[in-house]
N, C-alpha and C positions, 0 to 999 in steps of 0.2 A: 552409854557408849564407852565407858572406861575399859581399857584393855587390861585383862588379868593374865594374859599369856603373851608370848612373843608377838610383837606387832610386825606385820609383813605387808608390804605394798609392792606392786608390780607395775612396770612401765615398758615402753617399747625398748627392746634390747639395743637398737641402734642408738637411741638417745642416751641410754645408760652407758654404753661403751664410749660415746663421745665425751660424756662428763668424766668418766673414770680416767681416760687417757689424755684429755685436753681440757683441764678444768677451767682454762681461761675463756672458753667459749661462753658467750652470754645468751645463746639461743636456747640451750637446754637447761632449764632452771630447776634447782632442787627446792622443793617446798615441803614443809613439815609442820607439826604442831607439838606443843609441850603439854605437860600436865600441871596441875595447880600446886604441886608440892615443892617445886624448885624455886631458886632465886630469880629466874627470868620472868616468872609470873609477876605482873604489874610493873616490870622494868620498862622504861621509856623506849619506844621504837624510834626509827629514824623519821625524817620529815617533821611532822608536827609534834613528835615525841609522845604520841598517844600510848597509854599503858598496854602491855601485851597480856592477852587473856588466853586461857587454855583452849578456847574454841576458835581462835584466830588461826588462819593459815599463814605461816611465816616463811621468810626467805632470808638468806644471809645479806648483810650490808657490807659489800665489798666492791671495789671498782670493776671487777669482772662480772658481778651479779651472779657468781657461783662460788661454791666453797673453794678456798685457797689456803695454802699453808700459813701458819702464824695465828696468833691470838686475835680474833676479830671482835668488833663491837657487837652490842646486842642486835638481834635480828630486826628486820623490818616486817611490817604487816602487809602481806601481799593481798589477802582477801580477809576483810574483817568479819567477825562472827555475826554481827547484827544486821540491821537494815542496809541494803546496798551491797551486802556480801553474802554470807551463808543464810541470813535470815533466821538465826537461832533465837533463843530466849533473850529477854531483856537483860541489861547489865545487872550482875549480881546472881544470876542463875546460870550455872555452867554445865554444859553437856560433856566437856572434856573430849574433844574430837580425837578418835583413835584409829581412823581409817580415812584414806584420801585417795581419790582416783579422778583422772580427767578423761575417763572413758576411752583410754588407749591401751588398756591392759589385755594381756593374753591369758589363757586358761592356767589356773594354778594346778598343774599336774606334774608328775615325775618326769614327763617328757620335755618340760621346759629346759632349754639349754642352760648349762652352767654360766654364771655371770649375768643372768637376767633377773635375779631376785636380790633385792636389797632389803635389809631388815634391821630392827633394833631389838634390844633386850630390856627386860625389866630391870629395875635397880637392884632387885634381890639376886639377879643372876651374877655369876662370878666372872664370866667372860674369860675363862681360862681354857686352853686347849684340852680336849679329851680324846681318847682313842676311838670314839664312835661319834657319828653325826647326830644332831648338829653340834659341832664344837665351834668356839669362837675365840680368836686370839686378839687381844688389844696390843697397844704399843708398849705396855708395861706388863710384867709378870705379876700383876696384882688385879684385884677385882674392881676395876674402875670403868666398866664398859657401858654404864647407863648414859644415854644420850649419844653414844657412838653409833656410827652407821657401818654395818657389816655387809659383805657381799659373798655369795657362795663362790667357792673356788672355781676359777675358769678365766676371768679377766686379769687376775693378779694386779689390781690397781694400787695396792699399798706397798710400802717398802718391805714388808715381811713376807717370807715364803709361806705357802699353805701349811697350816699346823695340823699334822697327822691326818691329812685328808679332809679337814673340816673347812671352816670359813675364816676369813681374815679381815682385819680392819680396813675400811675404805675411806671413811671420813671421820675425823676425830671431833668430839664435841667442843673441846676447848682449844685445840690446835697447839697444845704444848708439845714440843718435840721430845722424844726420848733420847737419852745419852747415846751418842754414836750413830744415830740414824736420822734421816730427814723427817720432818714433821709431816703428818698427813694433812690434807685439806680440812678446814675447820668449818663448823656450823655457827660459831659465835655463841655457843651455849656454855653452861658451867656444869662440869661433871663431878660427881663425888669421887673421892679417892679412898681406896680400901674397901673392905667388906661393909655393907650397909649395917648400921647400928640402929635397931628399932627405936623410933621416936626422934632420931636425929639424922637428917639427910640434907646436907647443904647443896646437893647437886640437882640438875634438871634431869628429866626423863623424856626421851623422844617417843612420841605417841603415834605419829603418822608420817608418811613419806610418799612423795611422788616426784617424778621428773617430767616436765612438759615444756613445750616450745611456745613462745609468744605470750607468756603471762604478763610480762612487763614491757612497757613501751620504752624505747631508747632511741628517740628520733634523731639526736645529734651524734649517735654512734660512738660515744666515749666510754661505753661499758657500764655506766652508772644508771640505774633505773631513774626515769624522769621524775617520778614522784619524790625522789630524795634530793632533787636539785632545785626545786622552787616551791614557793608557798603562795597561796592565794586565799582570799576570803572577802566577804562583804562587811560593811560597817555603815553606820548612820541610818536613821529612819527614812523610809521612802515617802511617807505622807500620802495624802489622797487628793487627786485632782478635782476640779470643779465638776467633772463628769463622773466621779466615783471610781476612777482608776487608780491602781497602786503599782506604779512602774517598778520593775525589778531588774537589776543589772547582774550579769554573769559572764564568766570567761570559760572558753572551751579550747582545749589543746594545751600546749606547753609554751609559755613565753620564754624566748631564749635570746641571749645577746648576739649569737651568731645568726639569728633569723633562720635557723635550719629546721625549726619545728613550727607547724601551723598553730596560730592562736587567733581566735576571734572573740570579740567582745560584743555582747548583745544587751540591749535594754528592751525587755518585753513588757506587755500590759500597758503600753503607752496609748493615750487617746489617738484614735484614728485620724489620718489626714492632717497631722500637725507638723510644722517645720521644727527641726531640731538639730542638735549636734552632740557629739561626745567630746568632752574636754578632759584634760589631765594635768597633773603636776608630779614632781619628784621630791618635794620638800616636806612631805608629811600630811597628815590629816588635820582637819579642823571641824568644828561643829557650830555653824552660825545660822540663825533663823533666816529663811529665805522668802517664803510666801505663805499663802493660806494653805490649810490642810496639813500642816506639819512638815512641809518641805524644808530641807536644810542644805546649806552649802558646806561640803565636806572635804574639799581639796584646797590645800594651802597654796597661795600665790608664790611665784608666778605660775600661771597656767597656760596651757597650749590648747587652742581650739582646733579640732580636726574639721574636715569639710562638712558643709551644710547638707542636709538631706531631709526627706519627707518620711514620716513614720509609716505611710501606707495604711492598709486596713480600711475600716469603715467609719465614716463620720459619726461621732457620738457613741462609738463603741470603744472597748479597751483592747482592740486587736492590732494596734500599731507596734512597730519595732524599729529601733535605731540600731545600727550595726557598724562594726569597724573591723577590717582586716589589719591587725596590728603589724604584721610583717610588711605588708604592702605600704602602709603609711610610713613606717620607719625607713624602709628602703628608698622611698621617693621624697623623703624630707630629712636630709642629712643635717640640717641646721636646727631641727626642732628641739624643744626642751627635752633633756635627757640624753641627747646625743653627745659624744659617742656612747653606745651602749656597753655595759660591762656586766659580767655575771654577779648576781647578788643585788643589783640595782633595784630599788623599789619604785613602783609606779602607783598612782592613785587616780582612778578614772571615775567619771560621773556623767550621766545623761542630762541634757537640758532640752526643753521643748516649750512651745507656745501653749499658754493656757489663759487666754484673754480674760475670762470672767474672774480670774483669781487675783483680785486686789490690784494694788499699784504695780506689782512686779510683772504682771501679765505673763509670767512664765512659771514652769514647775521643774523641779529637779528630782532625779531618781535617787535611790540609795547609792552607795559608792562601793567600788571594787579596788582592793589593794592586792598587788602581786609582786613577787620578786622574779628576777630573770635567771633562768638556767644558763649554763655556758653556751 
């Protein structure tokens, strides 16, 4: 899938026009991929800082969730290449994604209106205006157009006028403004400067592009993708109950200090028809033996117990569940541990339920969930 010619991608003209004219809109998001030859390959992305691969679908890391003027940080991974994303080859085998579409494209014909086609150039291209199409003009009169994003003349999104009836720069790779003009919106990539020298290319190359609506959740409406505002993960072993069950805790949604985003905590695979609770703390994790089957206490005191509940399910089966609506609990318990909430605050949750045959403790604990709060 490596691109050996100009890479071209098409999307709805309305979405493209919206991005070109009002880059602050967070609804129409620019996504793209890079190749494995540039410095952004293996650079840390936002959120957990996972390395960026040429098969990942990327987006800019900016408060508007869209390209904006100025030098931006490294992009974020919008859709990972592997399981849960594109489902491509295992780590270490790269397809180098060079085309991208969200099934909203029109036909690639000469009848397509001007301003509806965005494209990038190979690093070997000069990106200098020519008297015949396709020509491409960058922000500088040198060959540094790799990883830049161009648009066919029609919308005039960039600060430059059309160059000899050709195409003009719309989004700059590195966002560095040229002398005397405003900077174009940036992708947060690194571009080479000057004509490519064989064997030495310090810049990125843009391989794929599309613009789509609703790729990222922004439930608190602050313009920052939710995935870049909080972290979560499990820790501690779950152990095995006397009935052979392995309870597992998870969180779904976005935990936020403003309680503007839904967030639910579930403990699944619990023994059926058992009394239980979810409890939590904010002072960090621990790992202390609890009961038979390898169960561990994983939340440091002081802890807060939430309301008692029954796991449901079927007696002697592993189909029980403990659940908690985090927002509802915090909204109705203003004096609970962790209040008042603030962005970045860490919570540590664990499930507890009855397991009478399990030694002196007569109870069992799930594994633990740690998460931080978005604004």
